[in-house]
C-alpha positions, 0 to 999 in steps of 0.5 A: 306403659307410660306413667306420670306423677301428677302434683296438685299444686292447690293441695301441696303444702311442701312437706317434702316426703315425696322428694325423699322417696323420689330423689332421682325424680323430684327436687325442692324448690326454694320454698320446699315444694316438689319440682321435677328434676331437669331443665323443665322441672319447675314448669311441670305438673305431671312428672314422668315416672320410670318403671324402676321408680314406680313403686316409690312413686306409689308409696309417695302417692299413698303416704302424702298427708294432703293427697296432693299426689296421684299416678296417671297411666296414659292419661287416666288418673289412678286412685290416690289410695290403692284398692279404691274403686268407684261403684256404680 
């Protein structure tokens, strides 16, 4: 299963909690905003998450104070808060 961490740049204010929880995946730019580690890091909005980092990614999503993060599975966005479901 392919999981990505989506960063909503319109909400993010660069507090850095996600970079602490996902230090092997995210780095901070010169202004404190999260960027993916690696060559293309500064250009990515959707950061690939390995299975071993999935729990930390879920924690980063749930603790983001401005709700700038979400997890996506195979292109389907998961709710920012676990257990949230649409009722229809």
